[in-house]
PQR file of N, CA, C, O and H, with PARSE charges and radii, in Angstrom:
ATOM      1  N   MET A   1      14.682  -1.103   2.840 -0.4000 1.5000
ATOM      2  CA  MET A   1      13.604  -2.015   2.516 -0.0000 2.0000
ATOM      3  C   MET A   1      13.839  -2.577   1.115  0.5500 1.7000
ATOM      4  O   MET A   1      14.177  -1.840   0.189 -0.5500 1.4000
ATOM      5  N   HIS A   2      13.659  -3.862   0.975 -0.4000 1.5000
ATOM      6  CA  HIS A   2      13.857  -4.505  -0.326 -0.0000 2.0000
ATOM      7  C   HIS A   2      12.655  -4.258  -1.220  0.5500 1.7000
ATOM      8  O   HIS A   2      11.522  -4.176  -0.745 -0.5500 1.4000
ATOM      9  H   HIS A   2      13.384  -4.460   1.727  0.4000 1.0000
ATOM     10  N   ASP A   3      12.907  -4.141  -2.513 -0.4000 1.5000
ATOM     11  CA  ASP A   3      11.827  -3.895  -3.470 -0.0000 2.0000
ATOM     12  C   ASP A   3      10.806  -5.011  -3.496  0.5500 1.7000
ATOM     13  O   ASP A   3       9.642  -4.778  -3.821 -0.5500 1.4000
ATOM     14  H   ASP A   3      13.827  -4.208  -2.899  0.4000 1.0000
ATOM     15  N   ASP A   4      11.229  -6.241  -3.154 -0.4000 1.5000
ATOM     16  CA  ASP A   4      10.317  -7.368  -3.236 -0.0000 2.0000
ATOM     17  C   ASP A   4       9.693  -7.711  -1.884  0.5500 1.7000
ATOM     18  O   ASP A   4       9.040  -8.747  -1.755 -0.5500 1.4000
ATOM     19  H   ASP A   4      12.175  -6.431  -2.890  0.4000 1.0000
ATOM     20  N   GLU A   5       9.881  -6.866  -0.886 -0.4000 1.5000
ATOM     21  CA  GLU A   5       9.351  -7.143   0.442 -0.0000 2.0000
ATOM     22  C   GLU A   5       7.824  -7.067   0.440  0.5500 1.7000
ATOM     23  O   GLU A   5       7.237  -6.157  -0.146 -0.5500 1.4000
ATOM     24  H   GLU A   5      10.411  -6.025  -0.991  0.4000 1.0000
ATOM     25  N   LEU A   6       7.195  -8.029   1.100 -0.4000 1.5000
ATOM     26  CA  LEU A   6       5.743  -8.035   1.246 -0.0000 2.0000
ATOM     27  C   LEU A   6       5.403  -7.562   2.653  0.5500 1.7000
ATOM     28  O   LEU A   6       5.881  -8.123   3.640 -0.5500 1.4000
ATOM     29  H   LEU A   6       7.672  -8.768   1.576  0.4000 1.0000
ATOM     30  N   LEU A   7       4.582  -6.536   2.735 -0.4000 1.5000
ATOM     31  CA  LEU A   7       4.218  -5.952   4.018 -0.0000 2.0000
ATOM     32  C   LEU A   7       2.856  -6.463   4.469  0.5500 1.7000
ATOM     33  O   LEU A   7       1.980  -6.741   3.651 -0.5500 1.4000
ATOM     34  H   LEU A   7       4.195  -6.081   1.934  0.4000 1.0000
ATOM     35  N   THR A   8       2.693  -6.584   5.781 -0.4000 1.5000
ATOM     36  CA  THR A   8       1.386  -6.908   6.333 -0.0000 2.0000
ATOM     37  C   THR A   8       0.529  -5.654   6.315  0.5500 1.7000
ATOM     38  O   THR A   8       1.035  -4.555   6.092 -0.5500 1.4000
ATOM     39  H   THR A   8       3.405  -6.358   6.446  0.4000 1.0000
ATOM     40  N   VAL A   9      -0.753  -5.815   6.548 -0.4000 1.5000
ATOM     41  CA  VAL A   9      -1.657  -4.666   6.604 -0.0000 2.0000
ATOM     42  C   VAL A   9      -1.206  -3.682   7.690  0.5500 1.7000
ATOM     43  O   VAL A   9      -1.127  -2.485   7.415 -0.5500 1.4000
ATOM     44  H   VAL A   9      -1.164  -6.708   6.729  0.4000 1.0000
ATOM     45  N   PRO A  10      -0.906  -4.144   8.924 -0.5600 1.5000
ATOM     46  CA  PRO A  10      -0.445  -3.188   9.943  0.2800 2.0000
ATOM     47  C   PRO A  10       0.851  -2.458   9.546  0.5500 1.7000
ATOM     48  O   PRO A  10       1.013  -1.277   9.856 -0.5500 1.4000
ATOM     49  N   GLN A  11       1.759  -3.143   8.873 -0.4000 1.5000
ATOM     50  CA  GLN A  11       3.002  -2.491   8.434 -0.0000 2.0000
ATOM     51  C   GLN A  11       2.708  -1.411   7.390  0.5500 1.7000
ATOM     52  O   GLN A  11       3.275  -0.320   7.451 -0.5500 1.4000
ATOM     53  H   GLN A  11       1.628  -4.102   8.621  0.4000 1.0000
ATOM     54  N   ALA A  12       1.826  -1.711   6.435 -0.4000 1.5000
ATOM     55  CA  ALA A  12       1.466  -0.734   5.411 -0.0000 2.0000
ATOM     56  C   ALA A  12       0.719   0.445   6.029  0.5500 1.7000
ATOM     57  O   ALA A  12       0.934   1.593   5.639 -0.5500 1.4000
ATOM     58  H   ALA A  12       1.366  -2.598   6.386  0.4000 1.0000
ATOM     59  N   MET A  13      -0.163   0.162   6.996 -0.4000 1.5000
ATOM     60  CA  MET A  13      -0.878   1.229   7.704 -0.0000 2.0000
ATOM     61  C   MET A  13       0.107   2.161   8.399  0.5500 1.7000
ATOM     62  O   MET A  13      -0.033   3.382   8.339 -0.5500 1.4000
ATOM     63  H   MET A  13      -0.339  -0.770   7.313  0.4000 1.0000
ATOM     64  N   ALA A  14       1.090   1.586   9.049 -0.4000 1.5000
ATOM     65  CA  ALA A  14       2.083   2.386   9.769 -0.0000 2.0000
ATOM     66  C   ALA A  14       2.926   3.214   8.813  0.5500 1.7000
ATOM     67  O   ALA A  14       3.243   4.369   9.095 -0.5500 1.4000
ATOM     68  H   ALA A  14       1.204   0.593   9.098  0.4000 1.0000
ATOM     69  N   ARG A  15       3.285   2.625   7.691 -0.4000 1.5000
ATOM     70  CA  ARG A  15       4.122   3.352   6.738 -0.0000 2.0000
ATOM     71  C   ARG A  15       3.380   4.537   6.125  0.5500 1.7000
ATOM     72  O   ARG A  15       3.968   5.598   5.919 -0.5500 1.4000
ATOM     73  H   ARG A  15       3.027   1.687   7.462  0.4000 1.0000
ATOM     74  N   LEU A  16       2.091   4.360   5.833 -0.4000 1.5000
ATOM     75  CA  LEU A  16       1.300   5.442   5.256 -0.0000 2.0000
ATOM     76  C   LEU A  16       0.656   6.325   6.329  0.5500 1.7000
ATOM     77  O   LEU A  16       0.144   7.406   6.036 -0.5500 1.4000
ATOM     78  H   LEU A  16       1.613   3.498   6.000  0.4000 1.0000
ATOM     79  N   LYS A  17       0.691   5.845   7.578 -0.4000 1.5000
ATOM     80  CA  LYS A  17       0.059   6.555   8.700 -0.0000 2.0000
ATOM     81  C   LYS A  17      -1.431   6.796   8.438  0.5500 1.7000
ATOM     82  O   LYS A  17      -1.938   7.910   8.570 -0.5500 1.4000
ATOM     83  H   LYS A  17       1.106   4.967   7.816  0.4000 1.0000
ATOM     84  N   ILE A  18      -2.115   5.703   8.061 -0.4000 1.5000
ATOM     85  CA  ILE A  18      -3.552   5.747   7.817 -0.0000 2.0000
ATOM     86  C   ILE A  18      -4.219   4.598   8.568  0.5500 1.7000
ATOM     87  O   ILE A  18      -3.552   3.682   9.048 -0.5500 1.4000
ATOM     88  H   ILE A  18      -1.703   4.798   7.954  0.4000 1.0000
ATOM     89  N   SER A  19      -5.542   4.662   8.660 -0.4000 1.5000
ATOM     90  CA  SER A  19      -6.292   3.630   9.366 -0.0000 2.0000
ATOM     91  C   SER A  19      -6.425   2.363   8.519  0.5500 1.7000
ATOM     92  O   SER A  19      -6.163   2.359   7.316 -0.5500 1.4000
ATOM     93  H   SER A  19      -6.085   5.406   8.270  0.4000 1.0000
ATOM     94  N   ARG A  20      -6.837   1.304   9.186 -0.4000 1.5000
ATOM     95  CA  ARG A  20      -7.071   0.030   8.496 -0.0000 2.0000
ATOM     96  C   ARG A  20      -8.137   0.201   7.412  0.5500 1.7000
ATOM     97  O   ARG A  20      -7.966  -0.279   6.291 -0.5500 1.4000
ATOM     98  H   ARG A  20      -7.050   1.308  10.163  0.4000 1.0000
ATOM     99  N   SER A  21      -9.232   0.881   7.744 -0.4000 1.5000
ATOM    100  CA  SER A  21     -10.309   1.046   6.758 -0.0000 2.0000
ATOM    101  C   SER A  21      -9.840   1.889   5.572  0.5500 1.7000
ATOM    102  O   SER A  21     -10.234   1.623   4.437 -0.5500 1.4000
ATOM    103  H   SER A  21      -9.371   1.271   8.654  0.4000 1.0000
ATOM    104  N   ALA A  22      -9.009   2.897   5.814 -0.4000 1.5000
ATOM    105  CA  ALA A  22      -8.482   3.714   4.713 -0.0000 2.0000
ATOM    106  C   ALA A  22      -7.586   2.873   3.811  0.5500 1.7000
ATOM    107  O   ALA A  22      -7.633   3.013   2.589 -0.5500 1.4000
ATOM    108  H   ALA A  22      -8.688   3.114   6.736  0.4000 1.0000
ATOM    109  N   LEU A  23      -6.769   1.998   4.401 -0.4000 1.5000
ATOM    110  CA  LEU A  23      -5.900   1.133   3.601 -0.0000 2.0000
ATOM    111  C   LEU A  23      -6.733   0.173   2.753  0.5500 1.7000
ATOM    112  O   LEU A  23      -6.468  -0.003   1.564 -0.5500 1.4000
ATOM    113  H   LEU A  23      -6.731   1.883   5.394  0.4000 1.0000
ATOM    114  N   TYR A  24      -7.741  -0.446   3.370 -0.4000 1.5000
ATOM    115  CA  TYR A  24      -8.586  -1.362   2.608 -0.0000 2.0000
ATOM    116  C   TYR A  24      -9.378  -0.628   1.526  0.5500 1.7000
ATOM    117  O   TYR A  24      -9.670  -1.210   0.482 -0.5500 1.4000
ATOM    118  H   TYR A  24      -7.957  -0.303   4.336  0.4000 1.0000
ATOM    119  N   ASP A  25      -9.730   0.642   1.759 -0.4000 1.5000
ATOM    120  CA  ASP A  25     -10.384   1.435   0.709 -0.0000 2.0000
ATOM    121  C   ASP A  25      -9.448   1.611  -0.486  0.5500 1.7000
ATOM    122  O   ASP A  25      -9.882   1.504  -1.634 -0.5500 1.4000
ATOM    123  H   ASP A  25      -9.492   1.114   2.608  0.4000 1.0000
ATOM    124  N   LEU A  26      -8.172   1.880  -0.224 -0.4000 1.5000
ATOM    125  CA  LEU A  26      -7.188   2.015  -1.307 -0.0000 2.0000
ATOM    126  C   LEU A  26      -7.070   0.706  -2.092  0.5500 1.7000
ATOM    127  O   LEU A  26      -6.980   0.713  -3.320 -0.5500 1.4000
ATOM    128  H   LEU A  26      -7.820   1.967   0.708  0.4000 1.0000
ATOM    129  N   ILE A  27      -7.071  -0.398  -1.377 -0.4000 1.5000
ATOM    130  CA  ILE A  27      -6.975  -1.713  -2.027 -0.0000 2.0000
ATOM    131  C   ILE A  27      -8.244  -1.989  -2.835  0.5500 1.7000
ATOM    132  O   ILE A  27      -8.175  -2.421  -3.985 -0.5500 1.4000
ATOM    133  H   ILE A  27      -7.144  -0.404  -0.379  0.4000 1.0000
ATOM    134  N   ARG A  28      -9.396  -1.737  -2.226 -0.4000 1.5000
ATOM    135  CA  ARG A  28     -10.684  -2.008  -2.884 -0.0000 2.0000
ATOM    136  C   ARG A  28     -10.858  -1.195  -4.163  0.5500 1.7000
ATOM    137  O   ARG A  28     -11.399  -1.694  -5.149 -0.5500 1.4000
ATOM    138  H   ARG A  28      -9.453  -1.386  -1.291  0.4000 1.0000
ATOM    139  N   THR A  29     -10.401   0.055  -4.147 -0.4000 1.5000
ATOM    140  CA  THR A  29     -10.544   0.929  -5.312 -0.0000 2.0000
ATOM    141  C   THR A  29      -9.384   0.774  -6.297  0.5500 1.7000
ATOM    142  O   THR A  29      -9.286   1.512  -7.277 -0.5500 1.4000
ATOM    143  H   THR A  29      -9.962   0.461  -3.346  0.4000 1.0000
ATOM    144  N   ARG A  30      -8.513  -0.191  -6.024 -0.4000 1.5000
ATOM    145  CA  ARG A  30      -7.367  -0.500  -6.884 -0.0000 2.0000
ATOM    146  C   ARG A  30      -6.365   0.648  -7.007  0.5500 1.7000
ATOM    147  O   ARG A  30      -5.647   0.755  -8.001 -0.5500 1.4000
ATOM    148  H   ARG A  30      -8.593  -0.790  -5.228  0.4000 1.0000
ATOM    149  N   ASN A  31      -6.326   1.501  -5.987 -0.4000 1.5000
ATOM    150  CA  ASN A  31      -5.296   2.540  -5.923 -0.0000 2.0000
ATOM    151  C   ASN A  31      -4.006   2.006  -5.324  0.5500 1.7000
ATOM    152  O   ASN A  31      -2.944   2.615  -5.454 -0.5500 1.4000
ATOM    153  H   ASN A  31      -6.909   1.414  -5.179  0.4000 1.0000
ATOM    154  N   LEU A  32      -4.116   0.859  -4.664 -0.4000 1.5000
ATOM    155  CA  LEU A  32      -2.953   0.226  -4.046 -0.0000 2.0000
ATOM    156  C   LEU A  32      -3.010  -1.272  -4.341  0.5500 1.7000
ATOM    157  O   LEU A  32      -3.980  -1.949  -4.002 -0.5500 1.4000
ATOM    158  H   LEU A  32      -4.979   0.364  -4.558  0.4000 1.0000
ATOM    159  N   ALA A  33      -1.960  -1.769  -4.972 -0.4000 1.5000
ATOM    160  CA  ALA A  33      -1.907  -3.193  -5.327 -0.0000 2.0000
ATOM    161  C   ALA A  33      -1.667  -4.041  -4.081  0.5500 1.7000
ATOM    162  O   ALA A  33      -0.957  -3.634  -3.161 -0.5500 1.4000
ATOM    163  H   ALA A  33      -1.172  -1.219  -5.247  0.4000 1.0000
ATOM    164  N   SER A  34      -2.266  -5.214  -4.072 -0.4000 1.5000
ATOM    165  CA  SER A  34      -2.041  -6.162  -2.977 -0.0000 2.0000
ATOM    166  C   SER A  34      -2.272  -7.568  -3.502  0.5500 1.7000
ATOM    167  O   SER A  34      -2.768  -7.764  -4.611 -0.5500 1.4000
ATOM    168  H   SER A  34      -2.842  -5.545  -4.820  0.4000 1.0000
ATOM    169  N   LEU A  35      -1.905  -8.535  -2.688 -0.4000 1.5000
ATOM    170  CA  LEU A  35      -2.160  -9.921  -3.044 -0.0000 2.0000
ATOM    171  C   LEU A  35      -2.559 -10.678  -1.803  0.5500 1.7000
ATOM    172  O   LEU A  35      -2.273 -10.261  -0.681 -0.5500 1.4000
ATOM    173  H   LEU A  35      -1.502  -8.376  -1.787  0.4000 1.0000
ATOM    174  N   THR A  36      -3.216 -11.786  -2.016 -0.4000 1.5000
ATOM    175  CA  THR A  36      -3.650 -12.624  -0.910 -0.0000 2.0000
ATOM    176  C   THR A  36      -2.891 -13.939  -0.984  0.5500 1.7000
ATOM    177  O   THR A  36      -2.850 -14.598  -2.022 -0.5500 1.4000
ATOM    178  H   THR A  36      -3.448 -12.125  -2.928  0.4000 1.0000
ATOM    179  N   ILE A  37      -2.295 -14.301   0.136 -0.4000 1.5000
ATOM    180  CA  ILE A  37      -1.593 -15.579   0.261 -0.0000 2.0000
ATOM    181  C   ILE A  37      -2.340 -16.353   1.336  0.5500 1.7000
ATOM    182  O   ILE A  37      -2.261 -16.026   2.520 -0.5500 1.4000
ATOM    183  H   ILE A  37      -2.328 -13.765   0.980  0.4000 1.0000
ATOM    184  N   GLY A  38      -3.068 -17.386   0.912 -0.4000 1.5000
ATOM    185  CA  GLY A  38      -3.944 -18.067   1.857 -0.0000 2.0000
ATOM    186  C   GLY A  38      -5.022 -17.090   2.295  0.5500 1.7000
ATOM    187  O   GLY A  38      -5.795 -16.600   1.471 -0.5500 1.4000
ATOM    188  H   GLY A  38      -3.132 -17.653  -0.050  0.4000 1.0000
ATOM    189  N   ARG A  39      -5.074 -16.805   3.595 -0.4000 1.5000
ATOM    190  CA  ARG A  39      -6.032 -15.830   4.106 -0.0000 2.0000
ATOM    191  C   ARG A  39      -5.371 -14.501   4.445  0.5500 1.7000
ATOM    192  O   ARG A  39      -6.024 -13.588   4.949 -0.5500 1.4000
ATOM    193  H   ARG A  39      -4.446 -17.203   4.264  0.4000 1.0000
ATOM    194  N   ALA A  40      -4.083 -14.395   4.169 -0.4000 1.5000
ATOM    195  CA  ALA A  40      -3.316 -13.205   4.550 -0.0000 2.0000
ATOM    196  C   ALA A  40      -3.186 -12.225   3.391  0.5500 1.7000
ATOM    197  O   ALA A  40      -2.800 -12.606   2.286 -0.5500 1.4000
ATOM    198  H   ALA A  40      -3.552 -15.136   3.759  0.4000 1.0000
ATOM    199  N   ARG A  41      -3.510 -10.966   3.649 -0.4000 1.5000
ATOM    200  CA  ARG A  41      -3.348  -9.897   2.655 -0.0000 2.0000
ATOM    201  C   ARG A  41      -1.936  -9.341   2.789  0.5500 1.7000
ATOM    202  O   ARG A  41      -1.478  -9.064   3.897 -0.5500 1.4000
ATOM    203  H   ARG A  41      -3.824 -10.656   4.547  0.4000 1.0000
ATOM    204  N   ARG A  42      -1.253  -9.177   1.672 -0.4000 1.5000
ATOM    205  CA  ARG A  42       0.098  -8.613   1.670 -0.0000 2.0000
ATOM    206  C   ARG A  42       0.179  -7.501   0.632  0.5500 1.7000
ATOM    207  O   ARG A  42      -0.447  -7.568  -0.425 -0.5500 1.4000
ATOM    208  H   ARG A  42      -1.625  -9.402   0.772  0.4000 1.0000
ATOM    209  N   ILE A  43       0.961  -6.482   0.955 -0.4000 1.5000
ATOM    210  CA  ILE A  43       1.145  -5.341   0.074 -0.0000 2.0000
ATOM    211  C   ILE A  43       2.618  -5.280  -0.293  0.5500 1.7000
ATOM    212  O   ILE A  43       3.461  -5.126   0.591 -0.5500 1.4000
ATOM    213  H   ILE A  43       1.470  -6.428   1.814  0.4000 1.0000
ATOM    214  N   PRO A  44       2.951  -5.397  -1.576 -0.5600 1.5000
ATOM    215  CA  PRO A  44       4.364  -5.289  -1.975  0.2800 2.0000
ATOM    216  C   PRO A  44       4.882  -3.884  -1.638  0.5500 1.7000
ATOM    217  O   PRO A  44       4.188  -2.892  -1.862 -0.5500 1.4000
ATOM    218  N   SER A  45       6.077  -3.812  -1.112 -0.4000 1.5000
ATOM    219  CA  SER A  45       6.627  -2.502  -0.729 -0.0000 2.0000
ATOM    220  C   SER A  45       6.719  -1.576  -1.930  0.5500 1.7000
ATOM    221  O   SER A  45       6.546  -0.366  -1.783 -0.5500 1.4000
ATOM    222  H   SER A  45       6.640  -4.618  -0.930  0.4000 1.0000
ATOM    223  N   HIS A  46       6.986  -2.114  -3.114 -0.4000 1.5000
ATOM    224  CA  HIS A  46       7.066  -1.260  -4.298 -0.0000 2.0000
ATOM    225  C   HIS A  46       5.704  -0.651  -4.633  0.5500 1.7000
ATOM    226  O   HIS A  46       5.642   0.433  -5.214 -0.5500 1.4000
ATOM    227  H   HIS A  46       7.126  -3.096  -3.233  0.4000 1.0000
ATOM    228  N   ALA A  47       4.610  -1.332  -4.273 -0.4000 1.5000
ATOM    229  CA  ALA A  47       3.280  -0.783  -4.516 -0.0000 2.0000
ATOM    230  C   ALA A  47       3.054   0.455  -3.647  0.5500 1.7000
ATOM    231  O   ALA A  47       2.431   1.421  -4.088 -0.5500 1.4000
ATOM    232  H   ALA A  47       4.660  -2.212  -3.800  0.4000 1.0000
ATOM    233  N   LEU A  48       3.559   0.427  -2.420 -0.4000 1.5000
ATOM    234  CA  LEU A  48       3.464   1.617  -1.561 -0.0000 2.0000
ATOM    235  C   LEU A  48       4.314   2.744  -2.130  0.5500 1.7000
ATOM    236  O   LEU A  48       3.886   3.898  -2.160 -0.5500 1.4000
ATOM    237  H   LEU A  48       4.065  -0.357  -2.061  0.4000 1.0000
ATOM    238  N   ASP A  49       5.508   2.410  -2.577 -0.4000 1.5000
ATOM    239  CA  ASP A  49       6.385   3.430  -3.171 -0.0000 2.0000
ATOM    240  C   ASP A  49       5.716   4.057  -4.388  0.5500 1.7000
ATOM    241  O   ASP A  49       5.761   5.275  -4.558 -0.5500 1.4000
ATOM    242  H   ASP A  49       5.855   1.473  -2.553  0.4000 1.0000
ATOM    243  N   ASP A  50       5.094   3.236  -5.239 -0.4000 1.5000
ATOM    244  CA  ASP A  50       4.406   3.734  -6.436 -0.0000 2.0000
ATOM    245  C   ASP A  50       3.242   4.645  -6.049  0.5500 1.7000
ATOM    246  O   ASP A  50       3.051   5.704  -6.646 -0.5500 1.4000
ATOM    247  H   ASP A  50       5.057   2.246  -5.102  0.4000 1.0000
ATOM    248  N   TYR A  51       2.471   4.230  -5.053 -0.4000 1.5000
ATOM    249  CA  TYR A  51       1.331   5.021  -4.594 -0.0000 2.0000
ATOM    250  C   TYR A  51       1.797   6.386  -4.082  0.5500 1.7000
ATOM    251  O   TYR A  51       1.211   7.412  -4.428 -0.5500 1.4000
ATOM    252  H   TYR A  51       2.626   3.370  -4.568  0.4000 1.0000
ATOM    253  N   ILE A  52       2.834   6.401  -3.270 -0.4000 1.5000
ATOM    254  CA  ILE A  52       3.368   7.654  -2.730 -0.0000 2.0000
ATOM    255  C   ILE A  52       3.885   8.542  -3.860  0.5500 1.7000
ATOM    256  O   ILE A  52       3.626   9.745  -3.874 -0.5500 1.4000
ATOM    257  H   ILE A  52       3.310   5.568  -2.988  0.4000 1.0000
ATOM    258  N   GLN A  53       4.607   7.956  -4.798 -0.4000 1.5000
ATOM    259  CA  GLN A  53       5.163   8.731  -5.912 -0.0000 2.0000
ATOM    260  C   GLN A  53       4.057   9.354  -6.761  0.5500 1.7000
ATOM    261  O   GLN A  53       4.160  10.515  -7.158 -0.5500 1.4000
ATOM    262  H   GLN A  53       4.817   6.979  -4.787  0.4000 1.0000
ATOM    263  N   ARG A  54       2.993   8.586  -7.043 -0.4000 1.5000
ATOM    264  CA  ARG A  54       1.874   9.121  -7.824 -0.0000 2.0000
ATOM    265  C   ARG A  54       1.249  10.329  -7.124  0.5500 1.7000
ATOM    266  O   ARG A  54       0.925  11.326  -7.769 -0.5500 1.4000
ATOM    267  H   ARG A  54       2.909   7.643  -6.720  0.4000 1.0000
ATOM    268  N   HIS A  55       1.080  10.234  -5.801 -0.4000 1.5000
ATOM    269  CA  HIS A  55       0.471  11.337  -5.068 -0.0000 2.0000
ATOM    270  C   HIS A  55       1.393  12.550  -4.983  0.5500 1.7000
ATOM    271  O   HIS A  55       0.920  13.686  -4.993 -0.5500 1.4000
ATOM    272  H   HIS A  55       1.343   9.424  -5.277  0.4000 1.0000
ATOM    273  N   LEU A  56       2.682  12.324  -4.899 -0.4000 1.5000
ATOM    274  CA  LEU A  56       3.622  13.453  -4.910 -0.0000 2.0000
ATOM    275  C   LEU A  56       3.569  14.165  -6.248  0.5500 1.7000
ATOM    276  O   LEU A  56       3.590  15.394  -6.302 -0.5500 1.4000
ATOM    277  H   LEU A  56       3.066  11.401  -4.890  0.4000 1.0000
ATOM    278  N   GLU A  57       3.502  13.401  -7.328 -0.4000 1.5000
ATOM    279  CA  GLU A  57       3.444  14.000  -8.675 -0.0000 2.0000
ATOM    280  C   GLU A  57       2.144  14.775  -8.863  0.5500 1.7000
ATOM    281  O   GLU A  57       2.151  15.857  -9.450 -0.5500 1.4000
ATOM    282  H   GLU A  57       3.485  12.403  -7.285  0.4000 1.0000
ATOM    283  N   GLU A  58       1.027  14.234  -8.370 -0.4000 1.5000
ATOM    284  CA  GLU A  58      -0.255  14.938  -8.478 -0.0000 2.0000
ATOM    285  C   GLU A  58      -0.240  16.227  -7.660  0.5500 1.7000
ATOM    286  O   GLU A  58      -0.794  17.240  -8.087 -0.5500 1.4000
ATOM    287  H   GLU A  58       1.021  13.356  -7.893  0.4000 1.0000
ATOM    288  N   ALA A  59       0.386  16.191  -6.498 -0.4000 1.5000
ATOM    289  CA  ALA A  59       0.441  17.371  -5.634 -0.0000 2.0000
ATOM    290  C   ALA A  59       1.305  18.467  -6.247  0.5500 1.7000
ATOM    291  O   ALA A  59       1.094  19.651  -5.983 -0.5500 1.4000
ATOM    292  H   ALA A  59       0.836  15.368  -6.151  0.4000 1.0000
ATOM    293  N   ALA A  60       2.274  18.074  -7.064 -0.4000 1.5000
ATOM    294  CA  ALA A  60       3.176  19.048  -7.675 -0.0000 2.0000
ATOM    295  C   ALA A  60       2.536  19.765  -8.865  0.5500 1.7000
ATOM    296  O   ALA A  60       3.082  20.750  -9.361 -0.5500 1.4000
ATOM    297  H   ALA A  60       2.446  17.113  -7.279  0.4000 1.0000
ATOM    298  N   ARG A  61       1.406  19.285  -9.314 -0.4000 1.5000
ATOM    299  CA  ARG A  61       0.747  19.884 -10.496 -0.0000 2.0000
ATOM    300  C   ARG A  61       0.019  21.148 -10.140  0.5500 1.7000
ATOM    301  O   ARG A  61      -0.586  21.776 -11.008 -0.5500 1.4000
ATOM    302  H   ARG A  61       0.962  18.485  -8.911  0.4000 1.0000
TER
END
């Protein structure tokens, strides 16, 4: 996956294995960065990587 790849909501849901509402909660609470292009929400793949890394580091504490 390229660092600059923009994922759709279903792609991000599948990668994190969470529901649509859980993904939008992460976006709403600013735990996961996203952008809107027209009416389409996109999540940069690096934002998912950052989110996963932060949670791995917290779990290791």
